[in-house]
PLY file of the C-alpha trace (Angstrom):
ply
format ascii 1.0
element vertex 665
property float x
property float y
property float z
element edge 664
property int vertex1
property int vertex2
end_header
-17.08 -14.49 9.29
-17.98 -14.80 5.58
-19.41 -11.83 3.80
-22.45 -12.86 1.60
-25.47 -11.31 0.06
-28.99 -12.86 0.17
-30.21 -13.99 -3.13
-33.94 -13.59 -4.52
-36.73 -15.91 -2.77
-37.77 -14.16 0.45
-35.78 -11.18 -0.37
-38.91 -8.61 0.22
-39.44 -9.72 3.59
-35.73 -9.36 4.53
-35.46 -5.90 3.19
-38.45 -4.89 5.02
-37.16 -6.13 8.23
-33.80 -4.58 7.59
-35.39 -1.14 6.80
-37.34 -1.35 10.12
-34.59 -1.96 12.02
-32.46 0.96 10.48
-35.57 3.21 11.11
-35.40 2.32 14.68
-31.73 2.96 15.14
-31.96 6.42 13.44
-34.80 7.26 15.91
-32.44 6.38 18.66
-33.99 3.17 19.82
-32.56 -0.23 20.24
-32.91 -2.49 17.04
-31.33 -5.49 18.93
-34.63 -5.66 21.10
-37.08 -5.65 17.91
-35.12 -8.18 16.03
-37.27 -11.19 17.23
-40.47 -9.34 16.80
-39.75 -8.55 13.21
-40.60 -11.12 10.58
-37.82 -13.18 9.01
-37.64 -15.07 5.80
-37.03 -18.87 6.58
-33.75 -20.02 4.74
-32.39 -23.41 4.44
-29.89 -24.06 7.28
-26.44 -24.52 5.51
-24.19 -24.48 8.72
-22.29 -21.36 7.25
-22.95 -18.02 6.45
-21.90 -17.84 2.95
-22.49 -21.31 1.64
-23.58 -19.96 -1.81
-20.42 -17.68 -2.51
-17.97 -18.80 -5.34
-16.18 -22.25 -4.85
-19.20 -23.62 -2.99
-20.06 -26.61 -5.66
-16.58 -27.61 -5.97
-15.77 -27.64 -2.36
-18.48 -29.96 -1.77
-16.44 -32.66 -3.86
-13.36 -32.48 -1.75
-12.79 -35.19 0.85
-12.34 -33.64 4.58
-9.58 -35.95 5.55
-6.58 -37.03 3.85
-6.68 -41.02 3.77
-3.97 -43.46 3.43
-3.44 -45.47 0.16
-0.94 -48.04 -1.26
1.76 -46.53 -3.73
1.69 -48.51 -6.78
5.14 -50.46 -7.32
6.45 -49.87 -3.86
3.54 -51.25 -1.77
4.29 -48.26 0.77
1.21 -46.74 2.58
1.23 -42.96 1.70
-0.81 -40.07 1.93
-1.00 -36.19 0.71
1.03 -33.63 2.31
-0.60 -31.54 4.75
-0.80 -27.52 4.52
-2.14 -25.42 7.45
-4.36 -22.50 6.28
-5.49 -19.61 8.33
-8.09 -17.21 6.87
-9.56 -13.90 7.73
-11.82 -11.56 6.10
-11.38 -7.78 6.93
-14.19 -5.07 6.40
-12.24 -2.13 4.78
-14.61 0.86 5.66
-12.07 3.32 6.82
-9.26 1.05 7.27
-6.88 2.12 4.61
-4.28 3.11 7.10
-4.67 -0.47 8.55
-4.19 -2.01 5.40
-0.96 -0.18 4.81
0.25 -1.04 8.44
-0.40 -4.60 7.81
1.50 -4.86 4.60
4.35 -2.89 6.04
4.49 -5.49 9.02
4.77 -8.41 6.33
7.53 -6.62 4.58
9.38 -5.81 8.05
13.14 -6.87 8.22
14.58 -10.23 9.25
11.76 -12.40 7.52
13.78 -13.90 4.85
16.28 -16.74 5.12
19.04 -14.22 4.64
17.36 -12.04 7.60
16.48 -9.51 4.90
13.00 -7.55 4.62
10.17 -9.25 3.06
9.35 -8.49 -0.59
5.77 -8.37 -1.95
5.20 -10.32 -5.07
2.11 -11.29 -7.17
1.22 -13.24 -10.16
3.45 -11.63 -12.72
6.02 -9.70 -10.64
8.81 -10.57 -8.01
8.44 -6.83 -6.62
4.81 -5.87 -6.15
4.04 -2.21 -5.70
2.56 -1.65 -2.26
1.02 1.65 -2.49
-0.40 0.57 -6.14
-2.13 -2.20 -4.27
-3.65 -0.38 -1.71
-4.74 2.42 -4.12
-6.60 -0.17 -6.37
-8.26 -1.57 -3.16
-9.50 1.69 -1.63
-12.95 1.22 -2.51
-13.27 -2.42 -2.03
-15.64 -3.69 0.70
-13.60 -6.33 2.03
-10.31 -8.20 1.84
-9.17 -11.74 2.30
-5.98 -12.64 4.24
-4.59 -16.03 4.14
-1.45 -17.54 5.82
-0.26 -20.86 3.79
1.97 -23.24 5.85
3.02 -26.38 4.20
3.93 -28.88 7.12
7.10 -29.56 4.85
7.72 -25.89 3.90
11.35 -26.07 4.94
11.99 -28.41 1.79
11.11 -25.43 -0.60
13.92 -23.27 -1.57
11.31 -20.80 -2.91
7.92 -20.64 -1.62
6.97 -18.31 -4.66
6.39 -21.11 -7.30
4.03 -22.90 -4.71
1.87 -19.74 -3.77
1.35 -19.06 -7.51
0.37 -22.34 -8.26
-2.22 -22.18 -5.39
-3.59 -18.79 -6.55
-3.88 -19.77 -10.01
-5.81 -23.08 -9.02
-8.02 -20.77 -6.84
-8.80 -18.60 -9.94
-9.90 -21.69 -11.75
-12.04 -22.87 -9.00
-13.67 -19.35 -8.41
-13.85 -18.57 -12.08
-12.35 -15.16 -11.81
-8.90 -13.69 -11.95
-7.63 -12.54 -8.61
-5.73 -9.36 -7.51
-3.27 -10.36 -4.68
0.07 -9.68 -3.20
2.16 -12.26 -1.00
5.24 -12.29 1.17
7.16 -15.19 2.28
8.35 -15.58 5.88
11.10 -17.85 7.16
11.61 -16.15 10.37
9.78 -18.83 12.36
10.45 -22.64 12.72
7.68 -23.05 9.88
8.26 -21.13 6.69
4.77 -19.62 5.46
3.16 -17.26 3.18
1.21 -14.21 3.60
-1.27 -13.58 1.00
-3.80 -10.55 0.92
-6.54 -10.98 -1.60
-8.68 -7.71 -2.78
-12.28 -8.73 -2.36
-13.34 -8.13 -6.13
-13.77 -10.12 -9.10
-12.06 -9.42 -12.58
-15.24 -7.57 -13.66
-15.22 -5.26 -10.21
-17.87 -6.83 -8.51
-17.71 -8.05 -4.94
-15.98 -11.33 -4.44
-17.87 -13.70 -2.13
-16.04 -17.00 -1.42
-18.11 -19.87 0.03
-17.16 -20.79 3.64
-16.58 -24.38 2.81
-14.08 -23.12 0.04
-12.22 -21.13 2.58
-12.50 -23.60 5.28
-11.44 -26.88 3.20
-10.88 -25.88 -0.52
-7.97 -23.79 -0.20
-6.30 -26.21 2.10
-7.02 -29.18 -0.23
-5.66 -27.55 -3.42
-2.54 -26.39 -1.56
-2.04 -30.03 -0.35
-2.41 -31.38 -3.89
0.32 -28.88 -5.14
2.77 -29.74 -2.17
2.20 -33.51 -2.66
2.95 -32.98 -6.42
6.00 -30.83 -5.81
7.58 -33.01 -2.96
5.69 -36.29 -3.54
3.46 -38.22 -1.08
4.11 -38.53 2.48
5.15 -41.94 3.84
4.17 -43.56 7.21
7.91 -43.44 8.27
7.84 -39.42 7.83
4.37 -39.17 9.82
5.90 -41.35 12.49
9.10 -39.17 12.71
6.95 -36.10 12.90
4.66 -37.51 15.55
7.83 -38.61 17.65
9.07 -35.19 17.89
5.51 -34.26 19.53
5.93 -36.53 22.42
7.73 -34.01 24.69
6.48 -30.95 22.94
5.13 -28.14 25.75
2.17 -27.16 23.24
-1.18 -28.91 22.07
-0.17 -31.71 19.68
-1.96 -34.27 17.50
-1.23 -36.91 20.03
-3.10 -34.69 22.57
-6.06 -34.37 20.16
-6.04 -38.21 19.88
-5.80 -38.87 23.59
-8.85 -36.41 24.24
-10.87 -38.37 21.38
-10.21 -41.52 23.44
-11.34 -40.24 26.74
-14.41 -42.29 27.61
-15.92 -41.47 31.12
-13.04 -39.61 32.35
-10.58 -42.36 31.54
-8.25 -42.62 28.60
-7.55 -46.47 28.16
-4.24 -47.56 26.10
-4.28 -50.84 26.95
-2.98 -53.02 24.12
-4.83 -52.64 21.05
-4.80 -55.12 18.07
-3.12 -53.00 15.66
-3.06 -54.36 12.17
0.31 -53.09 11.08
3.63 -51.90 12.18
2.55 -48.17 11.71
-0.65 -48.86 13.99
1.46 -50.32 16.79
4.32 -47.55 16.68
1.28 -44.93 16.78
-0.17 -46.64 19.93
3.45 -46.52 21.59
3.75 -42.79 20.89
0.24 -42.15 22.44
1.62 -44.09 25.78
4.73 -42.01 25.73
2.59 -38.97 25.22
0.26 -39.89 28.04
3.23 -40.51 30.29
4.72 -37.02 29.33
1.32 -35.34 30.40
1.46 -37.21 33.52
5.01 -35.56 34.30
3.64 -32.19 33.29
0.64 -32.41 35.71
-1.78 -32.74 33.30
-2.60 -36.37 33.51
-2.93 -38.76 36.32
-2.37 -42.49 36.00
-5.29 -44.61 37.36
-4.23 -48.24 36.19
-1.63 -49.28 34.06
-1.83 -47.78 30.71
-5.14 -45.82 31.95
-4.87 -42.36 32.59
-7.44 -39.49 33.54
-6.58 -36.31 31.90
-6.96 -32.76 33.57
-10.32 -31.18 32.21
-7.93 -28.26 31.38
-5.41 -30.06 29.38
-5.98 -28.64 26.01
-6.20 -24.93 27.47
-3.15 -25.19 29.21
-1.04 -26.82 26.63
-2.22 -24.23 24.02
-1.29 -21.45 26.56
1.95 -23.14 26.98
2.70 -23.16 23.44
1.78 -19.42 23.13
4.11 -18.66 26.02
6.81 -20.55 24.31
6.20 -18.52 21.05
6.40 -15.27 22.90
9.56 -16.00 24.84
11.16 -16.85 21.38
10.00 -13.41 20.09
11.32 -11.95 23.09
14.91 -13.45 22.86
14.82 -12.81 19.01
14.15 -9.10 19.72
16.70 -8.66 22.58
19.33 -10.48 20.46
18.61 -8.25 17.39
19.14 -5.22 19.52
22.31 -6.53 20.81
21.07 -6.28 24.28
22.36 -9.00 26.88
19.20 -9.84 28.92
18.70 -12.88 31.04
15.68 -15.04 30.23
14.73 -15.17 33.88
13.95 -11.28 33.44
11.38 -11.89 30.64
7.97 -10.87 31.48
4.63 -11.56 29.75
2.05 -8.59 30.34
-1.28 -9.88 31.56
-4.00 -7.35 31.64
-6.17 -9.43 34.12
-3.51 -8.87 36.77
-3.32 -5.69 38.67
0.10 -4.39 38.12
1.91 -1.17 38.14
2.71 0.50 34.70
5.30 -0.61 32.28
7.85 2.26 31.72
10.88 1.66 29.32
12.24 1.88 25.95
10.62 0.13 22.74
13.10 -2.84 21.47
10.46 -4.00 18.86
7.03 -3.74 17.56
4.93 -6.42 15.40
1.66 -7.96 15.04
0.52 -10.36 17.81
-1.58 -12.03 15.38
-0.09 -12.27 12.05
-3.57 -12.55 10.34
-5.39 -9.92 12.28
-4.53 -6.55 13.63
-3.38 -7.08 17.12
-0.10 -5.57 17.92
2.78 -6.13 20.51
5.40 -4.15 21.88
8.81 -5.13 23.32
9.81 -3.13 26.12
13.21 -2.87 27.93
11.79 -1.71 31.24
13.40 0.65 33.84
12.57 -2.30 36.14
15.31 -4.27 34.40
12.94 -6.62 32.85
12.25 -7.20 29.17
8.29 -7.05 28.73
6.17 -8.38 26.09
2.86 -6.51 25.89
-0.15 -7.25 23.69
-1.54 -3.77 22.88
-4.49 -5.01 20.81
-5.59 -2.89 17.92
-3.84 0.25 19.30
-1.74 2.42 17.07
1.64 0.58 17.17
3.82 3.10 15.47
5.95 3.81 18.29
9.51 4.58 17.32
12.20 2.06 18.50
14.30 3.71 21.20
11.55 6.11 22.43
10.24 5.79 26.07
6.66 4.71 26.72
4.45 4.23 29.49
1.82 1.18 29.11
-1.03 1.02 31.73
-3.96 -1.46 32.13
-7.27 0.29 30.71
-9.55 0.50 33.24
-13.06 -1.27 32.79
-15.06 0.56 35.71
-17.59 3.09 34.86
-16.53 6.67 34.88
-17.67 9.51 36.94
-19.96 10.69 34.21
-21.65 7.26 34.05
-22.38 7.30 37.65
-23.81 10.68 37.37
-26.17 9.78 34.59
-27.46 6.83 36.53
-27.94 8.82 39.57
-29.77 11.64 37.75
-32.14 9.03 35.80
-32.93 7.15 39.03
-34.27 10.31 40.42
-36.20 11.06 37.27
-38.13 7.78 36.49
-35.11 6.17 34.59
-34.73 9.07 32.14
-31.93 11.47 31.31
-31.44 14.30 28.94
-29.61 17.71 29.09
-32.58 19.41 30.31
-33.07 17.04 32.94
-29.43 17.23 34.05
-29.50 21.03 34.17
-32.81 20.65 36.29
-31.10 18.19 38.59
-28.00 20.02 39.17
-28.44 23.62 39.17
-24.68 24.22 39.10
-24.08 22.43 35.79
-23.78 23.91 32.64
-24.91 22.91 29.16
-21.48 22.02 27.53
-20.72 19.66 30.72
-23.93 18.07 30.49
-23.54 17.62 26.50
-20.48 15.57 27.33
-22.53 13.05 29.20
-24.83 12.75 26.12
-21.93 12.04 24.03
-20.86 9.38 26.08
-24.36 7.71 26.04
-24.38 7.88 22.27
-21.00 6.26 22.16
-22.25 3.38 24.22
-25.48 3.15 22.23
-23.82 2.69 18.80
-21.33 0.17 20.24
-23.56 -2.12 22.11
-27.34 -0.87 22.09
-27.15 -0.86 25.78
-28.90 2.44 25.81
-31.84 3.69 24.04
-32.67 7.26 22.94
-36.22 8.62 22.26
-36.93 10.80 19.28
-37.22 13.93 21.67
-33.45 13.28 22.73
-34.64 11.74 26.20
-32.54 8.71 27.06
-33.95 5.66 28.72
-31.47 4.40 31.44
-32.14 1.02 32.74
-31.58 0.05 36.49
-28.32 -2.03 35.73
-26.79 1.18 33.57
-23.42 0.82 35.32
-23.22 -3.05 34.62
-23.81 -2.10 30.99
-21.28 0.51 30.84
-18.77 -2.14 32.38
-19.60 -4.48 29.62
-19.12 -1.71 27.21
-15.66 -0.83 28.56
-14.79 -4.51 28.74
-15.48 -4.78 24.93
-13.36 -1.93 24.44
-10.46 -3.27 26.75
-10.52 -6.58 24.60
-9.74 -4.51 21.25
-7.29 -2.28 23.14
-6.09 -3.65 26.64
-3.49 -0.90 27.49
-3.08 2.60 27.37
0.08 3.49 25.58
1.75 6.92 26.22
4.89 8.14 24.60
7.05 9.70 27.41
9.81 10.75 25.21
9.90 10.36 21.23
13.80 10.42 21.37
16.04 7.72 22.84
17.87 8.10 26.26
21.16 9.53 25.17
19.65 12.48 22.95
17.99 13.80 26.28
21.17 14.32 28.06
22.08 17.71 26.55
18.73 18.51 24.80
17.68 22.30 24.74
14.02 21.11 25.42
12.00 19.58 28.39
12.76 15.94 28.67
11.41 12.67 30.33
14.66 12.98 32.33
13.74 16.60 33.46
10.42 15.66 34.53
12.14 12.80 36.64
14.35 15.26 38.27
11.62 17.80 38.81
9.57 15.19 40.59
6.49 15.32 37.89
7.08 12.04 36.67
9.06 9.92 39.36
9.87 6.35 39.10
12.35 4.03 40.65
14.86 2.60 37.81
16.42 -0.65 38.86
20.17 -1.01 39.19
20.60 -3.12 36.22
19.35 -3.27 32.62
17.66 -0.39 31.20
17.03 0.99 34.86
21.10 1.24 35.19
21.08 3.36 31.80
18.52 5.65 33.15
20.16 6.29 36.41
23.34 7.06 34.77
21.67 9.29 32.21
20.01 10.96 34.94
23.49 12.03 36.64
24.54 13.38 33.26
21.34 15.52 32.76
21.74 17.01 36.32
25.33 17.86 35.43
24.20 19.69 32.21
21.27 21.51 34.06
23.73 23.01 36.62
25.91 24.10 33.67
22.87 25.80 32.05
22.01 27.47 35.61
18.53 25.67 35.48
19.24 23.90 38.77
21.23 24.24 42.03
23.49 22.18 44.08
22.01 21.57 47.53
22.73 19.53 50.58
20.34 16.91 49.39
21.95 16.94 45.81
20.93 18.68 42.52
17.61 20.49 42.75
15.97 21.65 39.53
14.86 25.41 39.58
11.01 25.99 39.66
11.47 27.58 36.21
13.36 24.83 34.60
10.69 22.99 32.63
8.91 26.44 31.36
12.25 27.68 30.34
13.30 24.64 28.46
9.87 24.36 27.09
10.12 28.21 25.94
13.55 27.62 24.32
12.50 24.63 22.22
9.20 26.30 21.19
11.18 29.52 20.10
13.83 27.50 18.16
11.20 25.43 16.18
8.97 28.37 15.79
11.78 30.28 14.06
12.30 27.48 11.61
8.67 27.14 10.96
8.30 30.88 10.45
11.18 31.06 7.62
9.07 28.16 6.08
5.60 29.47 6.22
6.39 33.18 5.83
4.39 33.86 8.91
4.81 35.48 12.32
4.84 33.08 15.45
2.54 34.03 18.18
2.76 32.57 21.53
-0.55 31.38 23.25
-1.06 32.50 26.94
-3.73 30.71 29.28
-7.03 32.33 28.72
-6.44 33.24 25.18
-8.83 32.21 22.20
-7.21 30.19 19.49
-8.77 30.53 16.02
-7.42 29.02 12.69
-6.71 26.44 10.45
-5.12 23.39 11.84
-2.21 22.46 9.25
-0.55 19.41 10.68
0.97 17.92 14.01
4.66 18.92 14.80
6.83 16.61 16.96
9.16 18.12 19.18
11.46 16.56 22.03
8.61 17.76 24.54
5.90 16.25 22.96
3.52 16.60 20.02
2.11 20.14 19.04
-0.70 21.42 16.58
0.50 24.00 14.05
-2.53 26.24 13.83
-2.40 28.92 10.97
-3.98 32.43 10.65
-4.04 34.90 8.21
-0.53 36.57 9.31
0.69 34.48 12.08
0.64 30.94 13.48
0.83 29.39 16.98
1.74 25.91 18.42
-0.47 24.25 20.94
-0.37 20.95 22.72
-1.88 18.29 20.41
-4.71 15.91 21.09
-5.36 12.66 19.44
-9.10 13.72 18.55
-7.33 16.58 16.30
-6.54 13.86 13.75
-9.61 14.28 11.77
-9.61 18.02 12.09
-6.31 18.32 10.12
-7.11 21.05 7.13
-10.09 22.32 9.06
-10.97 25.41 11.00
-10.54 25.07 14.75
-11.28 27.28 17.61
-10.84 26.88 21.44
-9.55 28.34 24.49
-6.07 27.88 25.90
-6.51 26.83 29.92
-3.89 26.43 32.53
-3.47 22.91 33.14
-6.67 21.58 31.24
-6.76 20.32 27.65
-8.49 22.52 25.12
-12.04 21.88 24.31
-11.98 22.28 20.53
-14.79 23.42 18.13
-14.41 22.16 14.78
-16.34 24.26 12.37
-19.72 24.90 13.72
-19.89 21.44 15.55
-18.57 20.77 18.95
-17.80 17.24 20.33
-14.03 16.69 20.33
-13.90 17.35 24.06
-14.22 13.89 25.21
0 1
1 2
2 3
3 4
4 5
5 6
6 7
7 8
8 9
9 10
10 11
11 12
12 13
13 14
14 15
15 16
16 17
17 18
18 19
19 20
20 21
21 22
22 23
23 24
24 25
25 26
26 27
27 28
28 29
29 30
30 31
31 32
32 33
33 34
34 35
35 36
36 37
37 38
38 39
39 40
40 41
41 42
42 43
43 44
44 45
45 46
46 47
47 48
48 49
49 50
50 51
51 52
52 53
53 54
54 55
55 56
56 57
57 58
58 59
59 60
60 61
61 62
62 63
63 64
64 65
65 66
66 67
67 68
68 69
69 70
70 71
71 72
72 73
73 74
74 75
75 76
76 77
77 78
78 79
79 80
80 81
81 82
82 83
83 84
84 85
85 86
86 87
87 88
88 89
89 90
90 91
91 92
92 93
93 94
94 95
95 96
96 97
97 98
98 99
99 100
100 101
101 102
102 103
103 104
104 105
105 106
106 107
107 108
108 109
109 110
110 111
111 112
112 113
113 114
114 115
115 116
116 117
117 118
118 119
119 120
120 121
121 122
122 123
123 124
124 125
125 126
126 127
127 128
128 129
129 130
130 131
131 132
132 133
133 134
134 135
135 136
136 137
137 138
138 139
139 140
140 141
141 142
142 143
143 144
144 145
145 146
146 147
147 148
148 149
149 150
150 151
151 152
152 153
153 154
154 155
155 156
156 157
157 158
158 159
159 160
160 161
161 162
162 163
163 164
164 165
165 166
166 167
167 168
168 169
169 170
170 171
171 172
172 173
173 174
174 175
175 176
176 177
177 178
178 179
179 180
180 181
181 182
182 183
183 184
184 185
185 186
186 187
187 188
188 189
189 190
190 191
191 192
192 193
193 194
194 195
195 196
196 197
197 198
198 199
199 200
200 201
201 202
202 203
203 204
204 205
205 206
206 207
207 208
208 209
209 210
210 211
211 212
212 213
213 214
214 215
215 216
216 217
217 218
218 219
219 220
220 221
221 222
222 223
223 224
224 225
225 226
226 227
227 228
228 229
229 230
230 231
231 232
232 233
233 234
234 235
235 236
236 237
237 238
238 239
239 240
240 241
241 242
242 243
243 244
244 245
245 246
246 247
247 248
248 249
249 250
250 251
251 252
252 253
253 254
254 255
255 256
256 257
257 258
258 259
259 260
260 261
261 262
262 263
263 264
264 265
265 266
266 267
267 268
268 269
269 270
270 271
271 272
272 273
273 274
274 275
275 276
276 277
277 278
278 279
279 280
280 281
281 282
282 283
283 284
284 285
285 286
286 287
287 288
288 289
289 290
290 291
291 292
292 293
293 294
294 295
295 296
296 297
297 298
298 299
299 300
300 301
301 302
302 303
303 304
304 305
305 306
306 307
307 308
308 309
309 310
310 311
311 312
312 313
313 314
314 315
315 316
316 317
317 318
318 319
319 320
320 321
321 322
322 323
323 324
324 325
325 326
326 327
327 328
328 329
329 330
330 331
331 332
332 333
333 334
334 335
335 336
336 337
337 338
338 339
339 340
340 341
341 342
342 343
343 344
344 345
345 346
346 347
347 348
348 349
349 350
350 351
351 352
352 353
353 354
354 355
355 356
356 357
357 358
358 359
359 360
360 361
361 362
362 363
363 364
364 365
365 366
366 367
367 368
368 369
369 370
370 371
371 372
372 373
373 374
374 375
375 376
376 377
377 378
378 379
379 380
380 381
381 382
382 383
383 384
384 385
385 386
386 387
387 388
388 389
389 390
390 391
391 392
392 393
393 394
394 395
395 396
396 397
397 398
398 399
399 400
400 401
401 402
402 403
403 404
404 405
405 406
406 407
407 408
408 409
409 410
410 411
411 412
412 413
413 414
414 415
415 416
416 417
417 418
418 419
419 420
420 421
421 422
422 423
423 424
424 425
425 426
426 427
427 428
428 429
429 430
430 431
431 432
432 433
433 434
434 435
435 436
436 437
437 438
438 439
439 440
440 441
441 442
442 443
443 444
444 445
445 446
446 447
447 448
448 449
449 450
450 451
451 452
452 453
453 454
454 455
455 456
456 457
457 458
458 459
459 460
460 461
461 462
462 463
463 464
464 465
465 466
466 467
467 468
468 469
469 470
470 471
471 472
472 473
473 474
474 475
475 476
476 477
477 478
478 479
479 480
480 481
481 482
482 483
483 484
484 485
485 486
486 487
487 488
488 489
489 490
490 491
491 492
492 493
493 494
494 495
495 496
496 497
497 498
498 499
499 500
500 501
501 502
502 503
503 504
504 505
505 506
506 507
507 508
508 509
509 510
510 511
511 512
512 513
513 514
514 515
515 516
516 517
517 518
518 519
519 520
520 521
521 522
522 523
523 524
524 525
525 526
526 527
527 528
528 529
529 530
530 531
531 532
532 533
533 534
534 535
535 536
536 537
537 538
538 539
539 540
540 541
541 542
542 543
543 544
544 545
545 546
546 547
547 548
548 549
549 550
550 551
551 552
552 553
553 554
554 555
555 556
556 557
557 558
558 559
559 560
560 561
561 562
562 563
563 564
564 565
565 566
566 567
567 568
568 569
569 570
570 571
571 572
572 573
573 574
574 575
575 576
576 577
577 578
578 579
579 580
580 581
581 582
582 583
583 584
584 585
585 586
586 587
587 588
588 589
589 590
590 591
591 592
592 593
593 594
594 595
595 596
596 597
597 598
598 599
599 600
600 601
601 602
602 603
603 604
604 605
605 606
606 607
607 608
608 609
609 610
610 611
611 612
612 613
613 614
614 615
615 616
616 617
617 618
618 619
619 620
620 621
621 622
622 623
623 624
624 625
625 626
626 627
627 628
628 629
629 630
630 631
631 632
632 633
633 634
634 635
635 636
636 637
637 638
638 639
639 640
640 641
641 642
642 643
643 644
644 645
645 646
646 647
647 648
648 649
649 650
650 651
651 652
652 653
653 654
654 655
655 656
656 657
657 658
658 659
659 660
660 661
661 662
662 663
663 664
């Protein structure tokens, strides 16, 4: 998506339309339903959203394809060298943390030729200051991310001069200096450059780049520079590259050519009248690729040199290529961790399949989409398998060695969604707190308000429900289907629920003076069945050693069926850990520690989270004392604020932040 701003000429109508829709949204209505009824200024069709951005005029002069020409003096047929360019525009509202995480990922270990961490560089420095770049862009509306991947990138000893030349040419084309940082990556088979560009011009205005320049101009300029540096590409080089694609288990240029030749469901490769040796060689490569697709079950030979391609040929080959890349990532991660795991035990998580949760230790983490914000985890599972899991846009800051559980996110409507649908069906398709309390005499207002917060979240995300000015909600007969669509949308962004079972590695749990994941296994609270090999074997051995330690501490007894944990084991260990950490915090803060009991009111200032072996706690400070209570993710935005709630046995605290409630869901 290209970000642009409408210019004058019809602007008054557009502005009026926008103000109408904003007013509808503020009143709780669904602006999506009114868009067709609001007049829109007619504008010329450009084919691209931001055709008027910087670089539009010069992009229109560039050829869309690199043609062949004759090299003077040699008579060889030559063409420009190719560069693949990926681009993304990222809206930055409230995403400073995500930007920092993205840059940290680009600087991760093992991306240089020598296996060292990547280093940010820019126009005039080989070691750019990441934090300074983030701070300069704190108020930017958007950011551009590019990947520049020269087809012959391996021929460069250093990609920095190439990158600087490309960015300097972009400055000339866009008529402004650019604020950017870049990192070279050599950890894949194709050396490439990641560029992060601030969305501002040299005079501080918003930088809008024309869509055609992003789609074609950058690639054209990069191709010019590579061709200048390495010389033009000859027919022989192209023939060698295409020859390597014949048996590739991914979608290739040869596949694209075969699909383009498909006429009426048939690809006819009977002898063509090629005018030169390269044309004849290329024709033979197409035949060889068609035969390879036949062996892969993606093509069927009908007549000599005639094939019918499977309708799923491109989709299947792209999936095979992606799977191959993932297997390489898995293998590299296990090798780097010095873990011997058979490739036959590699597993790629598929959220579309119903499968039990994945439990194991974190081996590696990274970006599933290098230009976006999707992340992955590699897990050494207790089932003895090595798992690659796409966790979407979820926070991927899990410590290496920590033990986690990853479960598929459900897209089914919740119980409160069914309650709303039931109440609305009985009251003419309308729902409100008052209607809820009238319908269910046993319900209390805070309970009904949770349903309203749920409806508001759905309205903001999808417009699937409508709120009237008096606070009454209009609930459609297909409300549950709309809720499922909302949950599916969320699941695409975050396909798994990731829980940290233990923030510390397995070996540190064996003699820990704290309740551990191993203890919950022994007590039967979090029972699983570890395999007898791989990480499962390590868990079995650790459980044996932990049981021996518990016996020594008189926290377990030896019975006929084996070691049995005492009923008070977990509570005793939790108290020991809290008292030990509380003593350290008391000395640091100069305050007395007050233990909180179920039913007790909690009031104070939320200072920060505190990570213990048993989990994360919230440090809440009062005038003369402080307390520690279990952490909830919703408290992240309440740090530094006054909070209050009631400690309840076996239930999360429903927090009040200042005067406003709303963090209970």
